[in-house]
OpenMM code with the backbone's topology and positions (N, CA, C; nanometers):
from openmm import Vec3, app, unit

residues = "UNK UNK UNK UNK UNK UNK UNK UNK UNK UNK UNK UNK UNK UNK UNK UNK UNK UNK UNK UNK UNK UNK UNK UNK UNK UNK UNK UNK UNK UNK UNK UNK UNK UNK UNK UNK UNK UNK UNK UNK UNK UNK UNK UNK UNK UNK UNK UNK UNK UNK UNK UNK UNK UNK UNK UNK UNK UNK UNK UNK UNK UNK UNK UNK UNK UNK UNK UNK UNK UNK UNK UNK UNK UNK UNK UNK UNK UNK UNK UNK UNK".split()
positions = [
    Vec3(6.3484, -6.1421, -1.1888),
    Vec3(6.3182, -6.0397, -1.1050),
    Vec3(6.4441, -5.9324, -1.0867),
    Vec3(6.3771, -5.8038, -1.0932),
    Vec3(6.4938, -5.6791, -1.0707),
    Vec3(6.4587, -5.5839, -0.9873),
    Vec3(6.5325, -5.5451, -0.9426),
    Vec3(6.5509, -5.4451, -0.8237),
    Vec3(6.5636, -5.3255, -0.8186),
    Vec3(6.4974, -5.2332, -0.7673),
    Vec3(6.5026, -5.0687, -0.8087),
    Vec3(6.4897, -5.0416, -0.6887),
    Vec3(6.5958, -4.9565, -0.6655),
    Vec3(6.6437, -4.8340, -0.5577),
    Vec3(6.5628, -4.6969, -0.5695),
    Vec3(6.5427, -4.6229, -0.4428),
    Vec3(6.4857, -4.4949, -0.4380),
    Vec3(6.4300, -4.4688, -0.3083),
    Vec3(6.3970, -4.3538, -0.3063),
    Vec3(6.3579, -4.2850, -0.1703),
    Vec3(6.2257, -4.2361, -0.1866),
    Vec3(6.1650, -4.2036, -0.0530),
    Vec3(5.9843, -4.1486, -0.1002),
    Vec3(6.0334, -4.0358, -0.0154),
    Vec3(5.9625, -3.9332, -0.0988),
    Vec3(5.9406, -3.7835, -0.0677),
    Vec3(5.7988, -3.7298, -0.1109),
    Vec3(5.7571, -3.6549, 0.0256),
    Vec3(5.6075, -3.6507, -0.0017),
    Vec3(5.5208, -3.7719, -0.0192),
    Vec3(5.5297, -3.8666, 0.0299),
    Vec3(5.4545, -3.9458, -0.0176),
    Vec3(5.4745, -4.0889, -0.1294),
    Vec3(5.5294, -4.0105, -0.2226),
    Vec3(5.5800, -4.1061, -0.3351),
    Vec3(5.7330, -4.1368, -0.3424),
    Vec3(5.7106, -4.2386, -0.4039),
    Vec3(5.8793, -4.2961, -0.4412),
    Vec3(5.9143, -4.2406, -0.5356),
    Vec3(6.0629, -4.1885, -0.4987),
    Vec3(6.1224, -4.0987, -0.5928),
    Vec3(6.2498, -4.2305, -0.6473),
    Vec3(6.2446, -4.2725, -0.7833),
    Vec3(6.3938, -4.3849, -0.8368),
    Vec3(6.5111, -4.3095, -0.8018),
    Vec3(6.6065, -4.3715, -0.7962),
    Vec3(6.7249, -4.3397, -0.7943),
    Vec3(6.8003, -4.2946, -0.9498),
    Vec3(6.7555, -4.3973, -1.0054),
    Vec3(6.7703, -4.3899, -1.1744),
    Vec3(6.6475, -4.3696, -1.2597),
    Vec3(6.6919, -4.3218, -1.3553),
    Vec3(6.5426, -4.3475, -1.4892),
    Vec3(6.5507, -4.4917, -1.5700),
    Vec3(6.4648, -4.5653, -1.4568),
    Vec3(6.4470, -4.6875, -1.5106),
    Vec3(6.3020, -4.7001, -1.5399),
    Vec3(6.2580, -4.7207, -1.6731),
    Vec3(6.1318, -4.7799, -1.6959),
    Vec3(6.1102, -4.9032, -1.6502),
    Vec3(5.9952, -4.9417, -1.5618),
    Vec3(5.9575, -5.0610, -1.5593),
    Vec3(5.8444, -5.1044, -1.6189),
    Vec3(5.8509, -5.2043, -1.7227),
    Vec3(5.7884, -5.2636, -1.8271),
    Vec3(5.6384, -5.2692, -1.7732),
    Vec3(5.4830, -5.2411, -1.8607),
    Vec3(5.4085, -5.2802, -1.8164),
    Vec3(5.3432, -5.4029, -1.7855),
    Vec3(5.2535, -5.4196, -1.6967),
    Vec3(5.1626, -5.5430, -1.6918),
    Vec3(5.2436, -5.6073, -1.5680),
    Vec3(5.3963, -5.5722, -1.5335),
    Vec3(5.4803, -5.6720, -1.4304),
    Vec3(5.3980, -5.6599, -1.3033),
    Vec3(5.3981, -5.7629, -1.2361),
    Vec3(5.3595, -5.7642, -1.0926),
    Vec3(5.4598, -5.6752, -0.9904),
    Vec3(5.4419, -5.6112, -0.9380),
    Vec3(5.5367, -5.5185, -0.8532),
    Vec3(5.5300, -5.5904, -0.6506),
    Vec3(5.6378, -5.5540, -0.5841),
    Vec3(5.6270, -5.5325, -0.4649),
    Vec3(5.7220, -5.4410, -0.4281),
    Vec3(5.6596, -5.3596, -0.3560),
    Vec3(5.7530, -5.2311, -0.2953),
    Vec3(5.7672, -5.2625, -0.1507),
    Vec3(5.8845, -5.2627, -0.0707),
    Vec3(5.9325, -5.2925, 0.0255),
    Vec3(5.9731, -5.1661, 0.0665),
    Vec3(5.9527, -5.1197, 0.1750),
    Vec3(5.9717, -4.9585, 0.2364),
    Vec3(6.0844, -5.0354, 0.3445),
    Vec3(6.1667, -5.0030, 0.3339),
    Vec3(6.3117, -5.0033, 0.4687),
    Vec3(6.3110, -4.9301, 0.5806),
    Vec3(6.3000, -4.9668, 0.6852),
    Vec3(6.3311, -4.8354, 0.7921),
    Vec3(6.4250, -4.7285, 0.8336),
    Vec3(6.5477, -4.7984, 0.7407),
    Vec3(6.6673, -4.7016, 0.7432),
    Vec3(6.6132, -4.5699, 0.6868),
    Vec3(6.6809, -4.4535, 0.7284),
    Vec3(6.6158, -4.3245, 0.6413),
    Vec3(6.6921, -4.3350, 0.4864),
    Vec3(6.6603, -4.2472, 0.4027),
    Vec3(6.7282, -4.2170, 0.3084),
    Vec3(6.8409, -4.1193, 0.3032),
    Vec3(6.9604, -4.1165, 0.2217),
    Vec3(7.0634, -4.0473, 0.2282),
    Vec3(6.9713, -3.8996, 0.1050),
    Vec3(6.9627, -3.7725, 0.1406),
    Vec3(6.8885, -3.6331, 0.1088),
    Vec3(6.9442, -3.6361, -0.0382),
    Vec3(6.9081, -3.6002, -0.1277),
    Vec3(6.9309, -3.5620, -0.2511),
    Vec3(7.0439, -3.4441, -0.2521),
    Vec3(7.0519, -3.3593, -0.1394),
    Vec3(7.1800, -3.2375, -0.1388),
    Vec3(7.2860, -3.3536, -0.0820),
    Vec3(7.2479, -3.4453, -0.0058),
    Vec3(7.3905, -3.5205, 0.0200),
    Vec3(7.4093, -3.5846, -0.0718),
    Vec3(7.3656, -3.6664, -0.1577),
    Vec3(7.4405, -3.7152, -0.2557),
    Vec3(7.4721, -3.6618, -0.3814),
    Vec3(7.3878, -3.5326, -0.4000),
    Vec3(7.4851, -3.4175, -0.4968),
    Vec3(7.5943, -3.4092, -0.4014),
    Vec3(7.6245, -3.3441, -0.2948),
    Vec3(7.7408, -3.2936, -0.2531),
    Vec3(7.8591, -3.4570, -0.2433),
    Vec3(7.7956, -3.5632, -0.2274),
    Vec3(7.8914, -3.6588, -0.2538),
    Vec3(7.9572, -3.6689, -0.3636),
    Vec3(7.8302, -3.6900, -0.5080),
    Vec3(7.9066, -3.7045, -0.6593),
    Vec3(8.0313, -3.5690, -0.6719),
    Vec3(7.9812, -3.4290, -0.6462),
    Vec3(8.0399, -3.3288, -0.6304),
    Vec3(8.1884, -3.3606, -0.6120),
    Vec3(8.2115, -3.3502, -0.4857),
    Vec3(8.3518, -3.4213, -0.3933),
    Vec3(8.4117, -3.5573, -0.4468),
    Vec3(8.3412, -3.6303, -0.5260),
    Vec3(8.3905, -3.7323, -0.5797),
    Vec3(8.4696, -3.6898, -0.7130),
    Vec3(8.3888, -3.6270, -0.8238),
    Vec3(8.4636, -3.5737, -0.9230),
    Vec3(8.5239, -3.4834, -0.8840),
    Vec3(8.5583, -3.4144, -0.7470),
    Vec3(8.6697, -3.2800, -0.7562),
    Vec3(8.7873, -3.3568, -0.7248),
    Vec3(8.7644, -3.4972, -0.6010),
    Vec3(8.8827, -3.5702, -0.6181),
    Vec3(8.9680, -3.6574, -0.7126),
    Vec3(8.8488, -3.7217, -0.8552),
    Vec3(8.8973, -3.7527, -0.9166),
    Vec3(8.9647, -3.6544, -1.0209),
    Vec3(8.9419, -3.5451, -1.0256),
    Vec3(9.0335, -3.4317, -1.1263),
    Vec3(9.1607, -3.4020, -1.0549),
    Vec3(9.1367, -3.4142, -0.8995),
    Vec3(9.2734, -3.3685, -0.8334),
    Vec3(9.3786, -3.4887, -0.8850),
    Vec3(9.3307, -3.5958, -0.8746),
    Vec3(9.4271, -3.7412, -0.8887),
    Vec3(9.4349, -3.7498, -1.0430),
    Vec3(9.3954, -3.6819, -1.1232),
    Vec3(9.4184, -3.7513, -1.2339),
    Vec3(9.5530, -3.7027, -1.3026),
    Vec3(9.6301, -3.8109, -1.3772),
    Vec3(9.7578, -3.7867, -1.3716),
    Vec3(9.7995, -3.7405, -1.5449),
    Vec3(9.6499, -3.7792, -1.6410),
    Vec3(9.6781, -3.7393, -1.7541),
    Vec3(9.5922, -3.6391, -1.8220),
    Vec3(9.6285, -3.5976, -1.9222),
    Vec3(9.5589, -3.4637, -1.9830),
    Vec3(9.3902, -3.5222, -2.0127),
    Vec3(9.3032, -3.4557, -1.9935),
    Vec3(9.1955, -3.4567, -2.0182),
    Vec3(9.1633, -3.3853, -2.1849),
    Vec3(9.0303, -3.4933, -2.2398),
    Vec3(9.0350, -3.4538, -2.3827),
    Vec3(8.9834, -3.2969, -2.3707),
    Vec3(8.9507, -3.2789, -2.5007),
    Vec3(8.8859, -3.1142, -2.5102),
    Vec3(8.7407, -3.1324, -2.4886),
    Vec3(8.6941, -3.2788, -2.5422),
    Vec3(8.5537, -3.2603, -2.5133),
    Vec3(8.4949, -3.2354, -2.3583),
    Vec3(8.6021, -3.2631, -2.2806),
    Vec3(8.5691, -3.2612, -2.1085),
    Vec3(8.5055, -3.1392, -2.0668),
    Vec3(8.6013, -3.0240, -2.0906),
    Vec3(8.5136, -2.9304, -2.1029),
    Vec3(8.3776, -2.8735, -2.1497),
    Vec3(8.3554, -2.9199, -2.2900),
    Vec3(8.2440, -2.9339, -2.3300),
    Vec3(8.1362, -2.9713, -2.2526),
    Vec3(8.1288, -3.1208, -2.2045),
    Vec3(8.0210, -3.2199, -2.1532),
    Vec3(8.0202, -3.1352, -2.0170),
    Vec3(8.1001, -3.0898, -1.9534),
    Vec3(8.0886, -3.0408, -1.7988),
    Vec3(8.0458, -2.8999, -1.8330),
    Vec3(8.0653, -2.8696, -1.9175),
    Vec3(8.0076, -2.7062, -1.8959),
    Vec3(7.8253, -2.7252, -1.9187),
    Vec3(7.7719, -2.8144, -2.0036),
    Vec3(7.6650, -2.8610, -2.0020),
    Vec3(7.5720, -2.9144, -1.9018),
    Vec3(7.6405, -2.9724, -1.8072),
    Vec3(7.5909, -3.0262, -1.6631),
    Vec3(7.6345, -2.9371, -1.5215),
    Vec3(7.7523, -2.9239, -1.4989),
    Vec3(7.7248, -2.8402, -1.3571),
    Vec3(7.8505, -2.7075, -1.4170),
    Vec3(7.8014, -2.6213, -1.3244),
    Vec3(7.8959, -2.4634, -1.3224),
    Vec3(8.0208, -2.5197, -1.1916),
    Vec3(8.1291, -2.5466, -1.2750),
    Vec3(8.2703, -2.5662, -1.1272),
    Vec3(8.3368, -2.3911, -1.1497),
    Vec3(8.2919, -2.3014, -1.1809),
    Vec3(8.3607, -2.1601, -1.1859),
    Vec3(8.4292, -2.1396, -1.0692),
    Vec3(8.3619, -2.1749, -0.9608),
    Vec3(8.3679, -2.1143, -0.8053),
    Vec3(8.3419, -2.2411, -0.7381),
    Vec3(8.3842, -2.2525, -0.6581),
    Vec3(8.4058, -2.3570, -0.5355),
    Vec3(8.3069, -2.3040, -0.4182),
    Vec3(8.1932, -2.4398, -0.3871),
    Vec3(8.0889, -2.3677, -0.2856),
    Vec3(8.0746, -2.4869, -0.2057),
    Vec3(8.0641, -2.4104, -0.0727),
    Vec3(8.0622, -2.4968, 0.0659),
    Vec3(7.9115, -2.5576, 0.0520),
    Vec3(7.8587, -2.6468, 0.0134),
    Vec3(7.7156, -2.7163, 0.0030),
    Vec3(7.6944, -2.7767, 0.1193),
] * unit.nanometer
topology = app.Topology()
chain = topology.addChain("A")
for resn in residues:
    res = topology.addResidue(resn, chain)
    for name in ("N", "CA", "C"):
        topology.addAtom(name, app.Element.getBySymbol(name[0]), res)
């Protein structure tokens, strides 16, 4: 048995990870009564964790870091999300 986490949006289940469920499997969906954290809140939490991690990092980052981060997020200016 495998468990997947997600949230609902407009009556559809949105998974938190890009996980493929094998075809032909029996599935049971359990909807919890607690509200899910919003996408914006998750993104803000992730960016704050990245910012804290970079500030706490005592070793130099490899040159590949700038190339990789440039493809994903723009950290050129600080935003109040």
